[in-house]
N, C-alpha and C positions, 0 to 999 in steps of 0.2 A: 143354440146353446144355450142355457140359463144357470146360472150360479146360484145355491141358495144362500140367502142374505140372512135369513133369522132360523134360529131353532128353538122351538116350544117343546119344555120340557113336560112331560105326561108325567101323570100320577104314579102310573108304577115302574119301575128300570128295566125290566129284562124288556118291557114292551119297546121302552123307548129305545134300548139297544137296539134291538133287532129292527127297528125301523131306520134310524140312524147308520146301520152299518148297511140294510138295505138300499137305502139311497145314495150312500158311496159307492157301492159296486155299481148301482145302476149307472151311477155318472160317469164314471170310470169306464163302464165298457159303452155307456150311448156316445160318450164325449169323443171327439176326433182328435186324434193324433196330428198336431201341428208341424210344419214342415213340408219339405218335398216328398212324394212317393216317388221309390226308386225306380226307374225305369231301362230295363238293362239295354247297353248299345247295341246297335244294329250288329252285324257282320259285315263286312265291307263286300262290296257290290262289285265280285272279280271273280272272273273266270278260267284263269291261271296264273300261276306263280311266279312266270316268266315272260316277257314281252315276246321271246319266239316261242314256238312247238319243239316240248321236249320229244325225243324220238329213239330209238335202241340204240346203243351205243355201239362202238365197232369190237371186234373181238380178234384174237390172236392166237396164237397157238402157244403151248405151255401152260400150267399150272396156274390158276387166277385170272384165265387170259378170256374167257368166254364172254359172251355179248351179256347183257342186261338190259331187259326192257320194265316199263312201270306198267304199272295193274291198276287200275282204279277200283279202289276198295272202302267201304266205309267205315272199316274198323282195321285197326294196326292191331296185329299178336300183340298181349301182353307180354311174352316171354320170349319178342323177336329176338335174340340174342342165339338162341337155338339155332335158326337159319343160319348160323357158320361151323354147325354140328361138329362141336368141340367139346368132347367132355371136361378135359382139362379146365374150357372157359364156364362152362356149366359151375363146377365145384367151387372156382374161383366165387364164383357173383352169390352163391346161396351160400359160401361162408360170409362173405361180406355183408348180407342180410342179415346173419345172426349175430356179426361181432363190429360193424362199423360205427363209431360213436358219433356221427353225424346223424344216422339215421336215430339211434337212440334219445338224440338230442332232440331231432323232430319230435318222435313221437311223443317224449316229455311235455316239449311243448304244448304241443296239441291238447294232451291231456287238461295243462293247466287251462289252457283258452276255453276248455269243455265247462272245467270247475268255476271258473270266470262268470261262464254263460250263467249256472245255475243260482250264483250267489244275484245275479244280475235280475235273474225270473223272480225272485223272492221277494223283490221290491212290489211285486202286483199283488203280494197277499197279504192278510195282517197279520202283526206280528205278536205272538201269545207267550208270556212267562208267567211261569209261576214263581211266587216269593215267599219263603220262609224267614221268620225274623224270629228274635228273643233278644230281648236286652233288659237290664236293671237299670234303675234311675231313682236319682236322688232330686228330690227340688224343697224349696227353699218354703216355712209355712206361709211367709212375707206373701207369697204372691197370692194367696189366697186368704188375705186378710189375719193370717194368726201372729202368733207372737215372733217378733225378733228373733233370729236364730232356731227356732223350732226349723222340723225339716222332716220329711217322709220317703222313705224306700219303698220301692214297688217293684214287681217284673210286669213286662208289658210283652205276650207274645203273638204273632200275627202269622195269617197266610191266607195269600190272594192271588186270582189270577189279574194278570194285567194283559188289555189289548190295546195295540194301536194300529191304524189304519191311515196311509197317505192315500186317498185317492187320485188316482191317473187321468185328471179331469181330460188334461190336454195332451196327453201322450207322452210326457217326459220320458216315465218309465218305458215303453213300451218302445220308443226310439232308441231306448238305450239298450234293451235287449235286442234289437235290428242291427245296432251297431256290433255288439257282442257274438250276435249271431252269425255275424258277416268276419269278424275277428277269428272265430271258431272254423270258420271255409277257409279263410286263408292259410291259417294253418296247415290244416289237412291239405290243401293246395301246395304247400311251401314243403311239406313230407311226400308229396308226388313228387314234388320236383326235386327233392334229395333223392330218392330212390332213382330219377331219370337220370342224375347230374353223374351218381355213384354207377350204375351202370356202364355209363359212355364212358367214365375215365376208367372203368377197366379193361373194359375191350381197347380202348384207345392206348392204355399203358402195356398191353398182352399185345398189343400187333405190334408197336415200338420197340416191346422186346424183342417178340420174333423178327422183326426187320433189323436189328442188332447183331443178332445170333447169325444170322442170313450173313449179314457186311462181314463179321468178323472170317466165317467160314471162306468166304470168296477169298478175301485179305488173305486170309491163310493159305489157299491155295495158289492164288498170285505168288505170294511169297514163296513157295515150294516149288514153282517152275521157276521164278526168279533165281534161286541158289541153284537148282539145277543148271541155267545158265550161265551163272557165275563160274560153276567148276568146268563147263565146256570152255568159258573163254579163258579160263587160268592153264587150262590143259594144251588149249590152242599157243598161246603167250609163252608155256614152257618150251611145246616143239618150235617157236620161231615163227608160226604161222598168223599172228597177231602183233599187235604192238599194245605195250605194258597200258597206255591211255585205254584201250578197250577193258581191262581188266578193271582200273579206276571206274570208269562211266558204270561199268555191271554194280562193283561194289557201291557206288551212291546211288543208283535205282534202286538194287535193295535196303539200303540204309533208311530210303525215303518209305518206301512202299512199308517198312515195319513201323515207322511211326505212326500209320493209320491205326494201328491195333489198339492201341492206350485210348483215345478218345472213343473208340467204341467200345471198350469193355467200360469205360465209366459210365457211357449213357447207358449200357445195359445195368448196370449197379443199379440207377439212380431210379430207369424205369422199374427193376425189382421192389426197391425201396419204399416205391410210390404203392405199387401193386400188396405191400405186405401192409403200409400204412391203411391204404383203403380196406384192406381184409382185417383190420383190427388187432396184426399181430404186428412186435418190435422187428426191427430189420436183423437183428441178431438171431432171432430165432425163427426167421424165415428160411424154408426150405427151397424155395426157388420153382419157378413153373417149369423151365425148359420147353415152352411154348416155340413150334416153329411155322412159318406160314404155309408149311404144304397140312399141318395141320388142322389149318382153316380152308372151309369151304364159299367162296364166292356165291352169294345167292345170286340166282340169276333173273329170276323176278321180284323186281321191286316194287312195294304197295305207294300208292299215292291217293291222295282223300281229296274231296271237295277243298278247294281252297278256301272258301265262305266258311268250312267249318272247322278252319283250325282255332278260330277263337275259342270253341267249346271245347279245346283236344290237348292245346298247350298248358300246364300248369301253371306257369308264371305269367301268361295272360288271365287265365281264371283267377289266379292269387290279385293282380292289379283289379280285376273286376270286382273283387271282394272287399281291396280297400277302398274301392269308389262308390261301392254301397255302405262302406262304413262311414266314410267322409260324407254320405247325404244323410243318415241318421244322425250323424251328431248335428248337422243343422238343426233338426227337430228337437235337438236334447237344448239345443242353446236358444230357441224358439221360446221352448216351454218352458226356460227360467224367466222369460217375461212377463209369465202370466201369476194368476194368483195357485197360490197350493192349500189344498185344503188337506186337515188331519183331523182324524177321531181317533179318541180315545174311551177306553173307563178299566173302572178297578171292580174288583166282587171277589170278597173273603169277608175274615174275621181276625177279630181284636178282643184278647182280653187279658187281665191280671193274673188268672190261672188258668193251667191248660187243659184243664179239664173244662174249661167252660168257652174252648177256642170256638166250636162249633155250634153252640147253643143261639136260640133266635135271636135272643137280646145282642149278642155280638157281632152280627151280622153287619158287615160296611159295605158300599158302594160307591161310586162315584161315576159320574160321566163327563164328557169333555170337548169341544169341537173348536178347532181354531182356523182361522182364515189367513194366511199371509200373500200380502200383496207387495210387489214392490214398487214403492215411487220413485226414490231418487237413489242413484247408487252410481252418480257421475257420469253415465253414460256406459258404464263397464259392460252392461248386460246385451247391449247393441252392438258394441265392439265385439264381443264375443260372439255375435251371432256373424259379424261379416268377417271375425276371422275365420269360422263355422265355414262361410260360403268360399272364403279364398282356398281352404283348405281343399274343398271340394274340385275346386276348380283346377288347382295343382294336381289331385287324383287325377283327372280327367284328361290332364294333358299327359299324365305318367303313364297311364292307360293308352293312350294314342299312338304313343312312342314303345311300349313293349310291343302291339299289334306291328307297329312298321318294323321293328328290330326282327320280330318273329318271320314275316314274311321275307325280307330280306334275307335271314338265315337257310331258309328252306330255298331260295333260288339261286342262292349261293352255291348248296351243297347239289342242287339240280344239275346245274353247269359244272361243276368240279364234276361230276360223275362222268359228264360226255367228253370231259377234259382228261381226266386221268385213265380212262381206255383207249384215248387216241395218244397220250403221252406213253403209256403200257407197252403200244405195238410200236412206235418209234424208237423205243429204247430195246427192243426184241431186236428189230430192221440194225440199230446199231449196235449192239450186242454181237450179233449174226454175223457183222460185218468186219468188226474189229477184232474176231478170234480168228476170222478166216486170213486178215491181213496179218497177223501176229503169225500164226503157222506159216505162213508164206515169207514171212521177213527172216525168220528161222532157216528156213529150207534157204533161201538165198546166202545167206550170211554163210551159212555152213558151206555154201558152193563160191565161195568168195564175191557173190555177185554184187551184194551192198554191205556197207560200210553198217557199223556199230548202233552205230546213231540212229538208223531207221529200225533196227529190232528196238531199240529203247525208247522211240516215239511211238510203235507199234504196243510196245507192255505196257505205255502209260494211258493209249487210247482204250484198251483193251480194259484196262483194272477200271477206268473212269464208265466205260460201257456197264462191266458187271456191275458196281455199284450203285450207278443210276437206273440200271432195271431193279434189284432189290426195292429200291427207295420207292420209283413209279408202281412196284406191285403193292407195297404196305399201305400205299396213299390211297389205295382202290379202296382196298380194306378198310383204313381208317375214315373215307368220305362215306362208304356204303353206313358204316356205323350213324356216323354224323345226320343222315338222312331219317335215319329210324327216331334219333334225338330231337331232329327239329320240328319233326310231325308229332312229337307228344309223346313217343313212346308207346302208347296204348295201354295206359295205366287204365283208362277208360273201359276197356272191352272184359273186364270181370275176371272170366274162367281161368285158371292158371296164375292168374298176376299176384305176385308175391306183393307187390307195391300196394296195389286196390286192396288186397284182402288185409292187410298189416292197416291200412289208413282209415279203411270204413269201420274196423272191431275196435276202433278207439273210443 
């Protein structure tokens, strides 16, 4: 690759201009783009997300107790939340798609990146400007040998077309375009990630809200039973069958159980406020959702993609890859700045003192020019910028590897959590059943005078804890099921029916 060192001016300007532009364009097209060519990182060579096989989960009786097993798939449904068969959740997510400010901000940021790409791409083409001018001037006659004090006043009209072209011989502009295209891809994946995060958060807060409602209802049932028990003890105390201390203990137990209601209601309110915010509503205008765990269906089949494909499915990994590509292109931009820059320019138009003569042949003007700017001494700044760009690439590569490691760890965590959630729910079901039977037996024996009231209080506390533990275990199973879809990338790439994919691709 050689650079032209001299330019010969031919007799006719139009032919010279065509030749110069042709040389510049040919040089730009034939010139190499300095800097490294980006190589997409290879996916990890791994056959499993965990170091032990993942099998079918255990099952238990009751709602949400079915066994879950994993099915190897190539793609996850983009609208995976519909597997829960909840019309309320579907409507909530659709509303958030239309009104969530974070999504709107991500969409606008993507548009900004696309517009900036068009700006950078313009650097590949000649810049053409039209220029119209009209001036009135007064000059001294002394400038032309006239008498001192003499002057001339006249008008000058001009019309011309100016052309400038910066030949991208070393590919600096092309590397800038590559970097900006990577930035567009980065923002697109950030938009997909925003959709995925929004869906996961909506499902999570909806499940939490349902869990708090279930815990409040269970606590209220326990309170009702303890109020009945207190009435019985008070009646027995009046009849002289039990001591007043039993009444005090029953009242204390009831008061302690009632203290659980306020924190649960506060947690429910906070979950509802989060749902309102995510849906683009003010909490004061939010009508609530009334989600219950019974309104949700636990998916029995859970999709599981090939581990090596995770790097092509998670938006955060793809965004990190785009950042890595942008950093690679910036090395080329920095290296290109160390080489000479070639510019071509030309003007063709007319200039006259009378507007009627503006386009006559004698009034026509033109000029041609070329420049070569070669850096000679910048105090080491240009090479320092190149070193900085290479260091930024190394940092982006490390960040990419960390993102991949974190993603695989999240999937592994969720897979193990799903196994443990099923086992925990089964254990909580056994505990709840046993505690319920124990409480019934204690109350029967207390009526018969076989046990003290302390035995009843202990049984009531055990049953209350078992009941709340069961609800929490059931909700956690739903939560981790949604976490699996999020950890696997959410299926945004599958296209059909995907709101996130549709909105992102059309930008």
